[in-house]
Phi, psi and omega in degrees: 000131180291153181290131179260150177268138176236119179276124180246122175234099185209144176052038175080012178228153180224138176195169179240137174242158176241138181211158179276005183276161176298131180303325178296320178296314180298318178295325177295319176298315180297320178296319178298315180295318180298319178298318179294317178299315179300319179296317179300312182296319181293316187274340182248340183077007179296140176239343178289121184300321181294314179296319178299315180297320180294313180296319178298318178298318178295319179298318179291323176296320177299314179299316178298316180297317179297319178295319179296318178295321178297317178296314180297320179295318178296320179296318178296318179297319178297318178297318179294317178297322179296319178295318178296318179296318178300316180296318177299316179296319178296321177296318179296317179298318179298316179296319179296314178302315180298316180296319180293322178295319179295321179292323179293326180287336181273000000 
């Protein structure tokens, strides 16, 4: 895929970057970042672009970390559930085997 240009106008600066990503995806990322920057400015009163960018970056990293922890926690729960299911199935197989042996003896 050819590199697409993405025009960025944010925090008083403008430039274009090129990336191999889908332009819709890049625009969605930029919109997400712009929303975060707007939130930082609204909630903190920061006007310095560098400070605003740093706080917005930290907020997005925080969001990413929380999502990663949530995924890891879910993955751990799935593993625990799988072990419990495996144990239940082994118990059922043992009971079936026992029942079949008793029937064979009769």
